[in-house]
C-alpha positions in Angstrom: 0.0 0.0 0.0 1.3 3.5 -0.9 2.4 5.3 2.2 3.2 9.0 1.4 5.4 10.9 3.8 3.8 13.3 6.2 3.1 16.7 4.7 5.9 19.2 5.3 5.2 22.0 7.8 7.3 25.1 8.2 6.5 28.8 8.3 8.5 29.6 5.1 6.8 26.9 3.1 3.4 27.8 4.3 4.0 31.4 3.4 5.1 30.4 -0.2 1.9 28.3 -0.6 -0.3 31.2 0.6 1.5 33.6 -1.8 1.1 31.1 -4.7 -2.6 30.8 -4.0 -3.0 34.6 -3.9 -1.2 35.0 -7.2 -3.4 32.4 -8.8 -6.5 34.2 -7.5 -5.2 37.6 -8.7 -4.6 36.1 -12.1 -8.1 34.6 -12.2 -9.6 38.0 -11.3 -7.7 39.6 -14.2 -8.7 36.8 -16.6 -12.3 37.0 -15.5 -12.6 40.2 -17.6 -12.4 37.9 -20.6 -15.8 36.4 -19.8 -19.1 37.9 -20.9 -22.3 36.9 -19.2 -24.7 35.4 -21.7 -27.3 34.0 -19.3 -27.4 34.3 -15.6 -29.6 31.8 -13.8 -30.5 31.5 -10.2 -29.6 29.0 -7.5 -30.1 28.7 -3.8 -27.9 28.4 -0.8 -26.9 24.8 -0.4 -27.4 23.9 -4.1 -24.8 21.6 -5.8 -23.2 23.5 -8.7 -21.3 22.1 -11.7 -18.5 24.1 -13.3 -17.1 23.4 -16.8 -15.4 25.0 -19.7 -16.3 23.6 -23.2 -16.0 24.2 -26.9 -18.0 22.5 -29.6 -19.7 19.8 -27.4 -23.2 19.9 -28.8 -23.1 16.2 -29.5 -22.1 15.3 -25.9 -24.1 17.9 -24.0 -27.6 16.3 -23.9 -26.3 13.1 -22.2 -23.8 15.1 -20.0 -26.7 17.3 -18.7 -29.0 14.3 -18.3 -26.3 12.3 -16.3 -25.5 15.1 -13.9 -29.1 16.2 -13.4 -29.9 12.6 -12.4 -26.9 12.6 -10.1 -28.2 15.6 -8.2 -26.6 18.7 -9.7 -28.9 21.7 -9.1 -27.3 24.3 -11.4 -24.7 24.4 -14.2 -22.2 27.2 -14.5 -20.6 26.9 -17.9 -18.0 28.7 -20.0 -18.5 28.5 -23.8 -15.2 29.1 -25.5 -16.3 30.4 -28.9 -18.3 27.3 -30.1 -19.6 27.2 -33.6 -21.5 23.9 -33.6 -24.6 24.9 -31.7 -23.2 24.4 -28.2 -23.8 27.9 -27.1 -27.4 27.9 -28.3 -28.0 24.6 -26.6 -26.6 25.9 -23.3 -28.6 29.1 -23.5 -31.8 27.0 -23.8 -31.2 25.2 -20.5 -33.3 26.6 -17.6 -30.8 25.4 -15.0 -27.7 26.8 -16.6 -25.8 30.0 -16.3 -23.5 30.7 -19.3 -20.5 32.8 -19.9 -18.9 33.2 -23.3 -15.4 34.1 -24.4 -13.4 34.1 -27.7 -10.1 34.5 -25.8 -7.3 31.9 -25.8 -8.0 28.7 -23.9 -4.2 28.1 -23.7 -3.5 31.6 -22.4 -6.0 31.1 -19.6 -4.0 28.1 -18.4 -6.3 25.8 -20.4 -9.5 27.3 -18.9 -8.3 27.1 -15.2 -8.1 30.8 -14.8 -11.7 31.2 -16.0 -13.0 28.5 -13.6 -11.0 29.9 -10.7 -12.7 33.3 -11.3 -16.2 31.9 -11.6 -15.8 29.7 -8.5 -14.3 32.5 -6.4 -17.3 34.7 -7.5 -20.1 32.2 -7.2 -19.1 28.9 -5.6 -18.0 29.8 -2.0 -19.8 27.6 0.5 -21.2 25.2 -2.2 -20.4 21.7 -2.9 -19.3 21.7 -6.5 -18.7 19.3 -9.3 -15.9 20.2 -11.8 -15.9 18.1 -14.9 -15.2 18.4 -18.6 -18.0 17.7 -21.1 -16.4 14.2 -21.8 -16.3 13.2 -18.1 -19.2 11.4 -16.4 -18.7 11.1 -12.6 -19.7 7.9 -10.8 -19.0 6.8 -7.2 -19.9 4.0 -4.9 -23.7 3.6 -4.7 -24.2 6.3 -7.3 -27.3 4.7 -8.9 -29.1 4.7 -5.5 -27.5 7.6 -3.5 -27.5 11.0 -5.2 -24.9 13.7 -4.7 -26.8 15.4 -1.7 -26.5 12.1 0.2 -22.8 11.8 -0.6 -22.0 15.4 0.3 -23.9 15.2 3.5 -21.8 12.1 4.5 -18.6 13.9 3.4 -19.6 16.8 5.7 -20.2 14.5 8.6 -16.8 12.9 8.0 -15.1 16.4 7.7 -13.9 15.4 4.3 -14.1 18.5 2.0 -13.1 16.8 -1.3 -13.4 13.5 -3.1 -11.0 12.2 -5.6 -11.7 10.2 -8.8 -9.5 8.6 -11.4 -10.1 9.4 -15.1 -11.1 6.0 -16.5 -10.4 6.2 -20.2 -13.0 4.2 -22.2 -12.7 3.1 -25.8 -14.6 1.0 -28.4 -13.6 -2.3 -29.9 -12.5 -1.6 -33.5 -11.4 1.6 -35.3 -12.2 4.8 -33.4 -14.4 6.1 -36.2 -16.4 2.9 -36.8 -19.2 3.4 -34.3 -20.7 6.9 -34.2 -23.0 7.9 -31.4 -26.0 10.2 -32.1 -26.4 13.3 -30.0 -28.4 12.5 -26.8 -27.4 8.8 -26.9 -25.5 7.1 -24.1 -21.8 7.1 -25.1 -21.3 3.9 -23.0 -23.2 2.0 -25.6 -20.1 2.2 -27.7 -17.3 3.0 -25.2 -17.3 -0.3 -23.3 -13.7 -1.1 -22.7 -10.9 0.1 -20.5 -7.4 -0.8 -19.3 -7.7 -2.4 -15.8 -4.1 -2.7 -14.5 -1.4 -0.6 -16.1 -1.3 2.3 -13.7 1.4 4.0 -11.7 0.9 6.2 -8.6 3.3 8.7 -7.0 3.1 11.4 -4.4 3.8 15.0 -5.2 5.2 16.4 -1.9 5.0 20.1 -3.0 1.2 20.0 -3.2 0.7 16.9 -1.2 -1.3 15.3 -4.0 -1.4 11.9 -5.7 -0.5 11.6 -9.4 -1.7 8.6 -11.4 -0.7 7.8 -14.9 -1.4 4.8 -17.2 -4.5 3.6 -19.1 -5.0 3.3 -22.8 -3.3 6.6 -23.7 -0.2 5.7 -21.9 -0.3 2.2 -23.5 -1.1 3.1 -27.0 0.1 6.7 -27.6 2.9 7.2 -25.1 4.4 3.8 -24.9 7.9 5.1 -25.4 7.4 8.1 -23.0 4.9 7.0 -20.4 6.0 9.9 -18.1 4.4 12.2 -20.7 1.0 10.5 -20.5 -1.9 12.5 -19.1 -2.4 12.6 -15.3 -5.5 10.6 -14.3 -6.2 11.7 -10.8 -8.7 14.5 -10.3 -10.8 16.2 -7.6 -14.2 16.4 -9.3 -16.2 17.0 -6.1 -15.3 19.5 -3.3 -16.7 22.2 -1.1 -15.3 25.5 -2.3 -14.0 28.1 0.0 -12.7 31.7 -0.3 -9.1 30.4 0.1 -9.4 27.9 -2.9 -7.5 28.1 -6.2 -7.0 25.4 -8.8 -3.3 24.9 -9.6 -3.3 22.4 -12.5 -6.8 21.9 -14.0 -8.7 19.8 -11.4 -5.7 17.7 -10.7 -4.4 19.8 -7.8 -5.6 22.7 -5.7 -4.6 25.1 -2.9 -4.9 24.9 0.0 -3.0 21.6 0.0 -5.4 19.9 2.5 -7.9 19.5 -0.3 -5.4 17.3 -2.1 -5.1 14.8 0.7 -7.3 12.1 -0.7 -5.5 9.2 1.0 -5.9 7.9 4.5 -2.9 7.9 6.9 -4.2 5.1 9.1 -3.7 2.3 6.6 -7.3 2.5 5.3 -8.8 4.1 2.3 -10.9 7.2 1.7 -13.9 7.2 -0.6 -13.1 7.8 -4.3 -15.0 7.7 -7.6 -14.3 7.5 -11.3 -14.7 9.9 -14.1 -15.8 7.9 -17.1 -13.9 9.5 -19.9 -15.8 9.5 -23.2 -13.1 11.2 -25.3 -12.8 8.3 -27.8 -16.1 8.6 -29.6 -16.0 8.5 -33.4 -15.9 12.3 -33.6 -12.4 12.3 -31.9 -10.8 11.6 -35.2 -12.0 14.7 -37.0 -11.7 16.7 -33.8 -8.0 15.8 -33.6 -7.4 17.5 -36.9 -9.1 20.7 -35.7 -7.4 20.8 -32.3 -3.9 20.1 -33.8 -4.4 23.1 -36.0 -5.7 25.3 -33.2 -2.8 24.3 -30.8 -4.8 25.3 -27.7 -4.7 22.2 -25.6 -1.1 21.3 -24.7 2.1 23.1 -23.7 4.5 20.7 -25.4 3.4 20.9 -29.0 5.9 18.5 -30.6 4.9 15.7 -28.2 1.2 16.1 -28.7 1.4 16.7 -32.4 2.4 13.0 -32.6 -0.5 12.1 -30.4 -3.0 14.0 -32.6 -1.5 12.3 -35.7 -2.0 8.9 -34.1 -5.6 9.7 -33.2 -6.3 10.9 -36.8 -5.3 7.4 -38.0 -8.4 6.1 -36.2 -6.6 3.2 -34.4 -8.1 0.2 -32.7 -7.3 0.7 -29.1 -8.7 -2.7 -28.0 -6.2 -5.4 -27.0 -6.6 -8.9 -25.5 -6.0 -7.5 -22.1 -8.8 -4.9 -22.4 -11.6 -5.2 -19.8 -15.2 -4.7 -20.5 -17.1 -2.2 -18.4 -20.1 -3.9 -16.9 -21.8 -0.7 -15.6 -21.5 -1.5 -11.9 -19.3 0.5 -9.6 -18.6 -2.8 -7.7 -16.5 -3.9 -10.7 -14.2 -0.9 -10.4 -13.9 -1.3 -6.6 -12.9 -4.9 -7.0 -10.2 -3.8 -9.4 -8.9 -1.2 -7.0 -9.9 1.7 -9.2 -12.6 3.0 -6.8 -13.2 2.8 -3.1 -16.2 3.2 -0.9 -14.0 4.0 2.1 -16.2 4.1 5.2 -19.4 4.8 3.1 -20.8 1.3 3.4 
């Protein structure tokens, strides 16, 4: 079992972390000027809010909204980054959504992190919040029978202000572009496979967070440079405070206590999974667009090769692939999710 060292504690280090958090908040306030209110909805104290930045996700949005409404999200706070496929119009038609628009650079806003930091500083304080991309569907132990308000009430009782989840990358069997999914249909009808065991986990002492890598992208696209594969640990559910600031997407946050998703007594804390629906058939054409835009990654040469590989519509399935049965118990048995003390 992984046993990270105790978090470091000294006055100078604490000062540096506070200063870093304030710099991130100041940057977010400045970047918030790039956002324009398109539709401002209403929510109540205690409502569960979902925050996301998206571009050209009209095909995924109907199922995304359906999933999170069923899970217990009360209101959606969404940034549309200059969509041209009907995403903005679809969002503006949702009675439980507030929408901000921007045509500014996604990359220059630290891949949307500055925009979300600003919106959450402005609107999320005191709320339990979900933070998820349009291609991420959160599940957790008992999710079909216990909605988010039950989970957040239990987390409050346990004095646990955040819950971690691994990004579980799903893929079809056969070429990526062979099985299209119509807008509004369940993407899991096609994306039924995942890698069950090729994961590494390490501790980042600076932010006291866990970093997981592996999965199908590490196996197929980054086999020669696995250290460059995407990070799979995220904090999709947390209670937001005035002292919060995302550091690296939803992978890590300040203050550091929110990153402590592991138990120090030899047990396990509750964790979920973000079912990643990136590898729908549309990903092939989208890779061409995103490679040309150059807005998603800081190391362009490395990820140009990745985009080229996706454009070839490979078959990601292999004999070691595991079929997703739909039950969270399967992921718990594989060690990819934990119910912790939430029996």
